[in-house]
C-alpha positions as CSV (number, residue, x, y, z in Angstrom):
1,M,-42.1,44.0,-43.9
2,T,-38.4,43.8,-43.4
3,E,-36.6,41.6,-45.8
4,H,-34.5,39.1,-43.9
5,L,-31.0,38.4,-45.0
6,V,-30.9,34.9,-43.5
7,D,-31.7,32.0,-45.8
8,D,-33.1,29.1,-43.8
9,T,-34.3,27.2,-46.9
10,Q,-32.7,23.9,-47.9
11,A,-32.5,25.2,-51.5
12,A,-29.6,27.5,-50.8
13,A,-26.7,25.1,-50.0
14,G,-23.9,27.7,-50.4
15,P,-21.2,28.1,-52.9
16,L,-19.1,25.3,-51.5
17,A,-21.9,22.7,-51.7
18,G,-20.4,19.4,-52.7
19,I,-17.0,20.2,-51.2
20,R,-15.8,17.9,-48.5
21,V,-13.3,19.2,-46.0
22,L,-11.5,17.0,-43.5
23,E,-10.5,19.1,-40.5
24,F,-7.6,17.7,-38.4
25,A,-7.6,20.7,-36.1
26,S,-8.1,21.7,-32.5
27,M,-8.4,24.7,-30.3
28,L,-9.3,27.8,-32.4
29,S,-7.4,28.7,-35.6
30,G,-8.1,25.6,-37.6
31,P,-11.6,25.1,-36.3
32,F,-12.5,28.7,-37.0
33,A,-11.3,28.3,-40.6
34,G,-13.4,25.1,-40.8
35,S,-16.5,26.9,-39.4
36,L,-16.3,29.6,-42.1
37,L,-16.1,26.9,-44.8
38,A,-19.1,25.1,-43.3
39,L,-21.0,28.4,-43.4
40,L,-20.2,28.6,-47.1
41,G,-21.8,25.2,-47.7
42,A,-18.9,22.8,-47.4
43,E,-19.3,19.4,-45.7
44,V,-16.8,19.7,-42.9
45,I,-15.9,16.5,-41.1
46,K,-13.9,17.0,-37.9
47,V,-11.5,14.0,-37.6
48,E,-10.8,13.6,-33.9
49,R,-8.6,11.3,-31.9
50,V,-10.0,9.4,-29.0
51,A,-9.7,12.3,-26.5
52,G,-11.3,14.7,-29.0
53,D,-10.5,18.4,-29.4
54,P,-9.1,19.7,-26.1
55,F,-11.6,22.6,-26.3
56,R,-14.5,20.1,-25.7
57,G,-15.5,20.8,-22.1
58,Y,-12.7,23.3,-21.6
59,G,-13.4,24.8,-18.2
60,G,-16.5,22.6,-18.0
61,F,-18.1,24.1,-21.1
62,S,-16.6,26.0,-24.0
63,T,-18.6,28.5,-26.0
64,H,-15.5,28.7,-28.3
65,F,-15.9,25.0,-29.1
66,A,-19.7,25.3,-29.5
67,N,-19.5,28.2,-31.9
68,F,-16.4,27.4,-33.9
69,N,-17.4,23.8,-34.5
70,S,-21.1,24.3,-35.3
71,G,-22.3,23.0,-38.6
72,K,-19.7,20.2,-38.7
73,R,-19.7,16.5,-38.5
74,S,-17.4,14.5,-36.1
75,V,-15.7,11.2,-36.6
76,C,-13.5,9.7,-33.9
77,V,-10.6,7.4,-35.0
78,D,-7.7,5.7,-33.3
79,L,-5.1,6.9,-35.8
80,A,-2.4,4.8,-34.1
81,D,-4.1,1.7,-35.2
82,P,-3.2,0.6,-38.8
83,A,-6.9,-0.1,-39.6
84,G,-7.9,3.3,-38.3
85,H,-5.1,5.0,-40.3
86,Q,-6.2,3.2,-43.4
87,A,-9.8,4.2,-42.9
88,V,-8.8,7.8,-42.7
89,L,-6.7,7.5,-45.9
90,E,-9.8,6.1,-47.6
91,L,-11.7,9.2,-46.4
92,I,-9.0,11.5,-47.7
93,A,-9.1,9.8,-51.1
94,R,-12.8,10.9,-51.3
95,S,-12.4,14.4,-50.0
96,D,-11.4,17.8,-51.5
97,V,-9.5,19.4,-48.7
98,V,-7.4,18.5,-45.7
99,L,-7.2,21.4,-43.2
100,E,-4.8,21.1,-40.2
101,N,-3.3,23.3,-37.6
102,A,-0.7,21.0,-36.0
103,R,2.9,21.9,-35.1
104,P,5.4,21.2,-37.9
105,G,6.0,17.4,-38.1
106,Q,3.0,16.3,-36.1
107,M,0.9,15.2,-39.1
108,E,3.9,13.3,-40.4
109,K,4.1,11.5,-37.0
110,L,0.5,10.5,-37.5
111,G,1.3,9.2,-41.0
112,L,-0.9,11.9,-42.5
113,G,1.7,14.4,-43.8
114,E,1.1,16.2,-47.0
115,S,3.0,13.7,-49.2
116,V,1.0,10.7,-47.8
117,C,-2.3,12.6,-48.3
118,R,-1.2,13.5,-51.8
119,L,-0.6,9.9,-52.7
120,A,-4.1,9.0,-51.5
121,N,-5.6,11.9,-53.4
122,P,-3.5,13.8,-56.1
123,G,-6.2,16.4,-56.5
124,L,-6.3,17.3,-52.8
125,V,-6.0,20.9,-51.5
126,Y,-3.9,20.6,-48.4
127,V,-3.9,23.6,-46.1
128,G,-1.7,23.8,-42.9
129,I,-1.9,26.5,-40.3
130,S,1.1,26.6,-37.8
131,G,2.3,29.0,-35.2
132,F,5.4,30.3,-36.9
133,G,5.7,28.6,-40.3
134,M,7.6,25.6,-41.5
135,V,11.1,27.2,-41.6
136,G,13.2,29.6,-39.5
137,P,14.4,29.6,-35.9
138,L,10.9,29.6,-34.3
139,A,9.3,27.0,-36.5
140,D,9.3,24.2,-33.9
141,R,8.1,26.3,-31.0
142,P,4.6,25.8,-29.5
143,A,2.2,28.7,-30.1
144,Y,-1.1,30.0,-28.8
145,D,-2.9,33.2,-29.5
146,A,-1.1,35.4,-27.0
147,I,2.3,34.1,-28.1
148,G,1.5,34.9,-31.7
149,Q,0.2,38.4,-30.9
150,A,3.4,39.0,-28.9
151,V,6.0,37.8,-31.4
152,S,4.2,39.3,-34.4
153,G,4.4,42.9,-33.1
154,L,0.7,43.2,-32.9
155,M,0.5,43.3,-29.1
156,D,3.1,46.1,-28.9
157,S,1.3,48.0,-31.6
158,I,-1.9,47.9,-29.6
159,T,-0.6,48.4,-26.1
160,N,1.9,51.1,-27.4
161,G,4.2,51.1,-24.3
162,A,1.6,50.1,-21.7
163,P,2.0,46.7,-20.0
164,P,1.1,44.0,-22.6
165,S,-2.2,42.2,-22.2
166,V,-4.6,40.2,-24.3
167,G,-8.1,41.0,-25.5
168,P,-9.8,39.2,-28.4
169,A,-8.1,36.1,-29.8
170,L,-6.9,38.1,-32.8
171,G,-4.1,35.6,-33.6
172,D,-6.4,32.6,-33.8
173,I,-9.2,34.4,-35.6
174,T,-6.9,36.1,-38.1
175,S,-5.0,32.9,-38.9
176,G,-8.3,31.0,-39.2
177,M,-9.6,33.6,-41.7
178,V,-6.3,33.4,-43.7
179,G,-6.5,29.6,-43.6
180,A,-10.1,29.7,-45.0
181,C,-8.9,32.1,-47.7
182,A,-6.1,29.6,-48.6
183,V,-8.7,26.8,-49.0
184,L,-10.7,28.9,-51.3
185,A,-7.6,29.8,-53.4
186,G,-6.7,26.1,-53.6
187,L,-10.1,25.1,-54.8
188,A,-10.2,27.9,-57.3
189,G,-6.8,26.9,-58.6
190,R,-7.9,23.3,-58.9
191,G,-10.9,24.3,-60.8
192,V,-8.7,25.9,-63.4
193,S,-5.8,23.4,-63.6
194,G,-7.3,20.3,-62.2
195,A,-4.3,19.9,-59.9
196,G,-4.2,19.9,-56.1
197,S,-2.0,22.2,-54.1
198,T,-0.4,22.6,-50.7
199,I,-0.8,26.0,-49.0
200,R,0.7,26.8,-45.7
201,T,0.3,29.8,-43.5
202,S,0.9,30.6,-39.8
203,M,-0.3,32.8,-37.0
204,M,2.8,35.0,-37.5
205,E,2.3,35.4,-41.2
206,A,-1.4,36.0,-40.8
207,L,-0.8,38.7,-38.2
208,S,1.8,40.3,-40.4
209,C,-1.2,41.3,-42.6
210,V,-2.7,43.2,-39.7
211,I,0.4,45.3,-39.1
212,S,1.8,45.3,-42.6
213,D,1.4,49.1,-42.9
214,A,3.5,49.6,-39.7
215,M,6.1,47.1,-40.8
216,L,6.4,48.6,-44.3
217,H,6.7,52.1,-42.8
218,Y,9.5,50.9,-40.6
219,A,11.3,49.2,-43.5
220,A,11.1,52.4,-45.5
221,H,11.9,55.0,-42.9
222,G,13.5,53.2,-40.0
223,T,11.1,54.6,-37.4
224,E,8.1,53.0,-35.6
225,R,4.7,54.5,-35.7
226,T,2.9,55.3,-32.5
227,R,-0.8,55.7,-31.7
228,Q,-0.4,59.5,-32.0
229,D,1.2,59.0,-35.5
230,R,-2.0,57.2,-36.6
231,A,-4.2,59.8,-35.1
232,T,-2.3,62.5,-36.8
233,R,-2.0,61.1,-40.3
234,S,-5.6,59.8,-40.3
235,L,-7.1,62.7,-38.4
236,V,-8.6,60.5,-35.7
237,F,-10.1,62.1,-32.6
238,S,-11.0,60.3,-29.4
239,L,-13.5,62.5,-27.5
240,Q,-14.9,61.9,-24.0
241,C,-18.5,63.0,-23.4
242,S,-20.4,64.0,-20.3
243,D,-21.5,60.5,-19.6
244,Q,-17.8,59.3,-19.6
245,R,-18.2,57.4,-22.8
246,Y,-16.1,58.2,-25.9
247,V,-16.9,59.1,-29.4
248,M,-14.4,58.4,-32.2
249,I,-14.2,60.7,-35.2
250,Q,-12.1,60.1,-38.3
251,L,-11.8,62.9,-40.9
252,S,-9.4,61.3,-43.5
253,N,-9.2,63.0,-46.9
254,S,-12.5,64.8,-47.1
255,Q,-12.7,68.6,-46.6
256,K,-16.5,68.2,-46.5
257,F,-16.4,66.1,-43.4
258,F,-14.3,68.7,-41.5
259,G,-16.7,71.4,-42.4
260,N,-19.7,69.3,-41.5
261,L,-18.2,68.6,-38.1
262,V,-17.3,72.1,-37.0
263,R,-20.6,73.5,-38.1
264,A,-22.5,70.6,-36.3
265,V,-20.8,71.3,-33.0
266,G,-21.3,75.1,-33.2
267,R,-17.8,76.1,-34.1
268,P,-17.9,77.2,-37.8
269,D,-15.0,79.5,-37.0
270,L,-12.7,76.6,-37.0
271,E,-13.2,76.0,-40.7
272,T,-11.6,79.4,-41.5
273,D,-8.9,79.1,-38.9
274,D,-5.5,79.1,-40.7
275,R,-4.3,76.2,-38.6
276,Y,-7.0,74.0,-39.9
277,A,-7.5,75.3,-43.5
278,T,-6.2,72.2,-45.3
279,Y,-5.8,68.5,-44.5
280,A,-2.0,69.1,-44.2
281,D,-2.7,72.0,-41.8
282,R,-5.0,69.8,-39.7
283,M,-2.4,67.1,-39.5
284,N,0.2,69.6,-38.3
285,H,-2.1,70.9,-35.6
286,Q,-4.0,67.7,-34.8
287,I,-3.3,67.9,-31.1
288,A,-4.5,71.5,-30.9
289,L,-7.7,70.5,-32.8
290,Q,-8.2,67.6,-30.5
291,A,-8.1,69.9,-27.5
292,E,-10.6,72.3,-29.1
293,L,-13.1,69.5,-29.8
294,A,-12.5,67.8,-26.4
295,E,-13.8,70.9,-24.6
296,I,-17.0,70.9,-26.7
297,F,-17.8,67.2,-26.4
298,L,-17.7,67.2,-22.6
299,T,-20.8,69.4,-22.6
300,E,-23.2,66.7,-23.7
301,D,-23.6,62.9,-23.5
302,S,-22.5,60.4,-26.2
303,R,-26.0,59.7,-27.5
304,H,-26.5,63.4,-28.1
305,W,-23.3,63.7,-30.1
306,E,-24.0,60.5,-32.0
307,G,-27.3,62.0,-33.2
308,V,-25.7,65.4,-34.1
309,L,-22.9,63.8,-36.0
310,S,-25.1,61.4,-37.8
311,D,-27.4,64.1,-38.9
312,A,-24.4,66.1,-40.2
313,D,-22.9,63.1,-42.1
314,V,-19.7,63.0,-40.1
315,P,-17.8,59.7,-39.8
316,A,-18.2,59.0,-36.1
317,A,-19.3,56.3,-33.6
318,I,-19.6,55.7,-29.9
319,V,-17.0,53.3,-28.6
320,L,-19.1,50.3,-27.8
321,S,-18.6,47.4,-25.5
322,V,-19.2,43.8,-26.7
323,S,-22.6,43.7,-25.0
324,D,-23.5,47.0,-26.8
325,V,-22.6,45.5,-30.1
326,V,-24.6,42.2,-29.6
327,A,-27.7,44.3,-28.9
328,H,-27.0,47.0,-31.5
329,P,-29.8,47.5,-34.0
330,Q,-27.3,47.4,-36.9
331,M,-26.1,44.0,-35.9
332,E,-29.7,42.9,-35.6
333,A,-30.4,44.2,-39.1
334,L,-27.4,42.4,-40.5
335,E,-28.5,39.1,-38.7
336,T,-24.9,37.9,-38.2
337,L,-26.0,36.2,-35.0
338,G,-28.7,33.6,-35.0
339,P,-31.6,33.4,-32.5
340,V,-31.1,31.9,-29.1
341,E,-31.2,28.1,-29.5
342,E,-32.3,25.3,-27.2
343,D,-28.8,25.1,-25.7
344,G,-29.0,28.8,-24.8
345,L,-26.4,29.9,-27.4
346,R,-26.6,32.2,-30.4
347,R,-24.6,31.1,-33.4
348,Y,-22.5,33.0,-35.8
349,R,-23.8,33.2,-39.4
350,G,-20.7,34.5,-41.1
351,P,-19.4,37.9,-42.3
352,W,-21.0,37.9,-45.7
353,T,-24.2,37.7,-47.7
354,I,-24.4,35.6,-50.8
355,D,-26.8,36.7,-53.6
356,G,-28.3,39.0,-50.9
357,R,-28.9,36.3,-48.4
358,R,-26.9,35.3,-45.3
359,P,-26.1,31.6,-44.7
360,A,-28.5,29.7,-42.5
361,T,-27.9,29.3,-38.8
362,P,-25.5,26.3,-38.5
363,S,-26.4,23.2,-36.5
364,A,-25.0,22.7,-33.1
365,A,-21.4,21.5,-32.7
366,P,-21.3,17.7,-33.0
367,A,-20.8,15.3,-30.2
368,L,-17.6,13.4,-30.3
369,G,-17.8,10.7,-32.9
370,C,-21.5,11.2,-33.5
371,D,-21.0,10.8,-37.3
372,T,-18.5,8.0,-37.2
373,H,-20.9,5.3,-38.2
374,D,-22.6,7.2,-41.0
375,V,-19.5,8.5,-42.6
376,F,-17.5,5.3,-42.6
377,S,-20.4,2.9,-43.4
378,A,-20.9,4.8,-46.6
379,L,-17.1,4.5,-47.2
380,L,-16.2,1.0,-45.9
381,G,-19.5,-0.7,-45.8
382,E,-21.8,-1.5,-42.8
383,E,-20.1,-4.7,-41.7
384,E,-16.6,-3.4,-41.7
385,T,-17.6,-0.2,-39.9
386,R,-19.4,-2.1,-37.2
387,R,-16.3,-4.4,-36.8
388,L,-14.0,-1.4,-36.4
389,I,-16.4,0.3,-33.9
390,A,-16.6,-2.9,-31.9
391,G,-12.8,-3.1,-31.8
392,G,-12.5,0.4,-30.6
393,I,-10.7,1.6,-33.7
394,L,-13.5,3.8,-34.7
395,R,-15.4,5.5,-31.9
396,G,-19.1,6.3,-32.2
397,E,-22.6,4.8,-32.0
398,S,-22.9,1.6,-34.0
399,E,-26.4,2.5,-35.1
400,G,-27.0,5.0,-37.9
């Protein structure tokens, strides 16, 4: 019987069990960070204003919202009302982390800037994710994913002279991952010193990680790398097969892999060709080697070559579509996607296993304010919570 990686027992609460995160975030970057923390076992409470996260019902229904807010709780508060503001400060005082992705100055306008939160809770880990950072000429500009990709250099690196376009939300996802990393660093530091911390990042800074090799190369040499530069130095080959699909091969470093490749495709003579004798030789003649291989790979389909290269222990893969990946047996084995739920969605289970087990499938994204009563009645008492709900200061069901 196959040993499943997913742990659906109540016993495995995750390494962040007992940590409370207050998420003042909307759209993607902050909520994605919060979703990763929830998968690691944190109690993530999404603090929403009356209208809620704009991604609720975006386009009628948003799979982004459903997936990046699963496993969380939601409270809905009128932050403009002094009583609502005070209630949130009481919640901050009993939390470990504040996570926000507002434009610089917005949390201050709400009366919930870092200094105010720190007064309420000196041990707080405060993490802010912005578009461009807190300083500099772009700091106050609005930013979405495509804007971050454009200004960071990532988009040009990918399109490489072609008309710019967007694919995956790399800006939002990357800044969310960096934000979650910041939370973990803050919690680890607090565990050592006992003191809270303020950590800030931005989409531009997060994406600088993705293209740091290209930036550092330019800083050192004054020239920009192209796609062909990467293919040359890493010995990457993009090879079309008879079924019009592509196989990617990368032969970095190892002489063994080159020998395995040329023998597997029936061209052992290439291993003794002076042009390809060493790694440096193959880099110098990468385009010629690409042409030699291209002719061979057009003779069979991609599945044929995948099998041949796998048997020969060559680093290679078919270029897959998203639908291919979702149905791929490797993804099924890893169990990163949960089963189809009653709402027709499959939920993300995180990019790691912990002690050999993957986090349990998270619960569905919360309805707006569905946890308002329970969270605040434990904090303020039943009578006060009902009074605030009746006055429209807290929004949610009055019953537990």
